[in-house]
Every structure is written in C-alpha cells, then in structure tokens.
N, C-alpha and C positions, 0 to 999 in steps of 0.2 A: 504494500500500500504506500503510495506516494504521499509525502507530508511536506506542506509548504509552511515555512516559518512565518509568524506574524510579527511585524516590526511596527511600532508606533512611537513617534516623537511628538510630544504634546506638552502644552503648558499646564493643563489641568491635572489634578491628582488622579489616582487610580484606586480601585477597590480589589484587594487581593482575592477575597473569597469569590467575587463575581468573575474575576479572570480565570481562576481555577475551575469554577463551574462551567464556564464557556468552553474551556479546553477538554474537559472530561465528561461533560453531560452526554448520557446515552452510550458511553463507551464501556464495553465490558472487557476489552482487551488490554486496558491500561492497568499495570500493576504498581506503578510508582509515579508520584507527582513530587517533584523537587522544585522548591521556589526559593528565591533570594530577593529580599527587599533591602535596598540601600537607603539609609536615612541621612539627612544633613546633621552634622555635629555642630555644637556651639564652640568648639575649640577652646574649652576652658573658660567660657563666658565672654570671649573676645569677638565672636562672630555674630552679627545681626542677621545676615542672609548671605547666600551664595548665588551669584548671578551666572547662569549657564547660557552660552550662546552656541549657535551652530549654523552651518549653511544648509538650508532646507534642500531636500533632494539629494545632495551629496552625502549627508550624514545617514539618511534613510538607506541609500543604495549601499554604502559601505557596511553598515550593520547587517543588512540583508545578505551581503556577500559572505560575511563571517558566519551568520546563522546557517546559510546553505552549507558551509564547510562543516559545521557541527552536525547538521543533518546527514551529511555524507560519512562522517566519522563514527557516529553512534546510531543504533537502531531506535530512533525516536518516533513517537506517535504524535507529538505536538511540541512546538517550541514557540515561546512568546518572549519578546523583549520590548519593554516600554522604557523610554528615557525622557525625563522632563526637561524643559528649558524655561528660561525666565528666572524670576527671583524665587528662591526656595529658602524658607526659614528653618532654623534648627528644630529638629524633631519631625519635620515633614519628609515625606518620601521623595526620593530622587529617581530611583531606578528599580525595575522589576524584571526578573528573568524567571520563567517557568519552563521546565522541561518535563515531558511525560514519556514513559517507555513501559515496556512489559516488565522490565527489571530495574532495580534501584541503581545499580552501578552506572549504567548508561545515562540515566537521568541526572545523577550526581555529577558525573564527569562533564556532560554537555553544559549543565548550568554553570559549573566552575569555569570551564573554557570560555563561555560567553562573558562571564563577569570579569575574568582576567583581561579579555579583549576590551570590554567597555571601559574598564578602569584605566587602561594604558594607551589604547590606540584609537578609540572612537573619536571622530572629529568634533569634539566639544571643547569649548574654552570656558574656564571657570575663573571668576573674579570675586574676591571677598569684599563684602560690605561689613565694616567693623562696627562693633557696639558703641564705639566712641563717636560715631557719625562720619568717619572718614571712609574713603574707598581704598581698599588695598590693591595690590598688584594682581596680575594673572597668576593662577596657581600652577606651579611646575609639577610635572610627573615625578613620582617618588621612585628612587632606585629599587626599593624592595618590591614595588608593584611590577616594575619591568622584569626583575629577576623571577617573580612568580609566573609571569606570562611566558617567559622564555622556555619554560619546561614543556609547553605544548609544541614548540618547534622541535625540541629534542625528541618528543614522543612521535611526531610525524616522521622524523628522519629514521627512527628505528623501525617504523611500520613497513 
C-alpha cells in the first residue's frame, strides 16, 4: 500500500489527538503510533517569543522530500509533519511529527529521523524576542543537533 506523507506549514496551533485520529481512524493494520511535539522554551525566563520565518513553497517541498525519504526507508502507514511559523510563545507548540506503522521500531525511527531533519536542516529561520523587550539575533544551529542528525547519513551508507 502506497503512503503519501502529509506536510503542513501553518501559523495556527494544532491538536495532537485530532491529528492522531485522522491518521489512524478506521485502520486496523496500524500497530504503532509514535508522535513528537516540540514546544517553545522560555530559556530560563529570558524569552518572550520565538519568531519563525520560512519561504513558502520551498520549505513545504523540502520537508516533503525528506518525508518521502522516511517513507522509503521504513514501512510506514502514515506520516505527518506540521511546523508552525510566526510568533510562538513559551509553552506553545512549534512542531508535530506523527509516524504510524505495523510495528513500533519503524514508527520510532521514522519520527526520530524527521525530527532530526526538522531541527537541523529544515529551511526555517528563528529569531528570539526577549523578555526585556529587545529583539535578539537569529538562532544558530547547535552542534549537538547536527551530530544527532549525522547518524542517519551513516545509517544510509551502511544500508
């Protein structure tokens, strides 16, 4: 059965339970649903909001390309990635990945793969709006995130 990933880039919040229901409703072949929801942190009380920008079309296409790669690597029955843009305040949801499969390992690995990609290489730019009223700089990628994502390249090379 062919599975087409769903990718949404939106300013509005999302409902985890509704998204899981939409992916799994009426399906008796799904044995695992793995989800990851990323939230905005307050960075020790210093952050008032995180501003996320993207190039419409380009970001959607690039995330879809990586989702197709995940669908080719693991036997998935469903894959959803939602990434928000605009101003996101601490405690609010930023990103959601849901992977469904007959078995848990494929769902866990596909969700982990997607999040590593979204964290390090998705074409989004993040700028901090600080609690003191100032606007901070653009947030740089963290080396530990890049290191985590590099394991998927090593896995693909071994396959």
